[in-house]
C-alpha positions in Angstrom: 27.0 5.6 15.3 26.9 5.7 11.5 24.7 3.2 9.4 26.9 0.8 7.4 25.1 0.9 4.4 25.6 3.3 1.5 23.8 6.7 2.0 21.9 6.2 -1.3 18.6 5.3 -2.4 17.6 2.1 -3.8 17.6 1.4 -7.4 14.6 3.5 -9.0 13.7 1.1 -12.0 13.5 -2.0 -9.1 11.6 -0.1 -6.4 8.8 0.7 -9.0 8.7 -2.5 -10.4 8.4 -4.0 -6.8 5.9 -1.3 -5.8 3.8 -2.1 -8.7 4.0 -5.7 -7.9 3.0 -4.8 -4.5 -0.2 -3.0 -5.6 -1.0 -6.1 -7.5 -1.1 -8.4 -4.5 -4.2 -6.1 -3.4 -6.1 -7.0 -6.7 -4.9 -10.6 -6.7 -3.7 -11.8 -3.2 -2.7 -15.2 -5.0 0.6 -13.2 -6.1 1.8 -12.4 -2.4 4.6 -15.1 -2.3 6.0 -13.6 -5.5 6.4 -10.1 -3.7 7.4 -10.7 -0.2 9.9 -12.5 1.5 8.7 -15.7 3.7 9.3 -14.1 7.2 7.7 -10.6 5.9 6.7 -8.5 8.6 3.5 -5.8 8.4 2.5 -3.6 10.7 -1.2 -2.3 9.9 -2.4 0.9 11.1 -6.0 1.7 10.2 -8.5 4.6 11.8 -9.4 2.9 14.9 -7.4 -0.2 14.7 -3.8 -1.6 14.3 -2.9 -5.3 13.9 0.6 -7.0 12.9 0.9 -10.1 11.0 3.7 -12.2 9.4 4.1 -14.0 6.2 2.7 -13.6 2.8 -0.1 -15.9 3.2 -1.2 -14.2 6.5 -1.3 -10.9 4.5 -3.1 -12.7 1.7 -5.7 -14.2 3.9 -6.2 -10.5 5.5 -7.1 -9.2 1.9 -9.2 -12.1 1.0 -11.1 -11.5 4.3 -11.9 -8.0 3.8 -12.2 -7.9 0.1 -16.0 -7.3 -0.7 -15.6 -6.9 -4.5 -13.2 -6.1 -7.1 -10.1 -4.5 -6.6 -8.0 -1.5 -8.6 -5.2 0.1 -7.1 -3.7 3.3 -8.6 -0.1 4.0 -7.4 0.0 7.9 -6.8 4.2 7.7 -6.2 7.0 5.7 -5.0 9.9 7.1 -3.6 12.9 5.5 -3.0 14.9 5.1 0.5 18.0 3.8 1.4 16.7 0.3 2.1 13.5 0.1 0.1 10.8 2.9 -0.6 7.4 4.4 0.3 4.2 4.3 -1.8 1.4 6.2 -1.7 -1.6 4.3 -3.5 -5.6 4.9 -3.5 -7.8 1.5 -3.7 -11.2 1.4 -5.5 -13.2 -1.3 -4.6 -16.9 -1.8 -6.2 -18.9 -3.1 -3.8 -22.8 -3.3 -4.6 -22.3 -0.9 -7.3 -20.4 1.6 -5.4 -17.0 2.7 -5.5 -15.4 2.6 -2.0 -11.9 4.2 -2.0 -8.9 3.7 0.6 -5.9 5.8 0.6 -2.8 4.1 1.8 0.9 5.0 2.6 3.5 2.0 2.9 7.2 2.3 4.2 8.5 -0.9 2.7 11.9 -2.5 3.6 13.3 -4.8 0.8 16.2 -7.4 0.6 16.8 -9.6 -2.6 14.1 -8.2 -4.8 11.1 -8.8 -2.2 9.4 -6.8 0.5 10.8 -8.0 4.0 9.0 -5.4 6.0 5.9 -3.2 5.5 4.5 -0.7 7.8 1.0 0.6 5.9 -1.5 3.5 7.1 -4.8 3.3 5.8 -7.5 6.1 5.7 -10.2 3.6 5.8 -13.0 3.5 3.1 -14.6 6.2 1.9 -18.1 6.1 -0.1 -19.5 8.5 -2.5 -21.4 10.5 0.2 -18.2 10.8 2.2 -16.0 12.0 -0.7 -18.8 14.5 -1.6 -19.0 15.9 2.0 -15.2 16.3 2.0 -15.1 18.1 -1.3 -17.4 20.7 0.1 -16.1 21.1 3.6 -12.2 20.5 3.2 -11.4 20.9 -1.0 -8.0 19.9 -1.7 -5.8 22.4 -3.1 -3.7 20.0 -4.9 -5.0 17.3 -7.1 -2.9 13.6 -6.8 -2.4 14.0 -10.8 -0.2 16.9 -10.4 2.7 15.3 -8.3 
């Protein structure tokens, strides 16, 4: 059976704007209702856990519960899909003078300029010690800024 939707990617400028607004929710959870549909569905996959949430308020509450310090999101790239986008970002959180980082990949479905579903995969938080160990034991061939 064929998909009744056109086989073209979502408008790039709309996707990039929504992707940046999505990243902003991590920095300011109160902005969630401007980015997500009222019944948005989240499927969150972490290194040793998985949970599902529904609604922008539930996602905001989860972020407020886990945030330990100021958060900054670097959007590494965003790729449009037929019904939304995939975005990769890196979170930096200042906790007790340390920069904790987490890498995430999100598959987002959108409708009417808002996200209606987001499936996220997260690496977990890495501190400076883990990043240094990783640099020695598994050096990267490509750096993110070359994408």
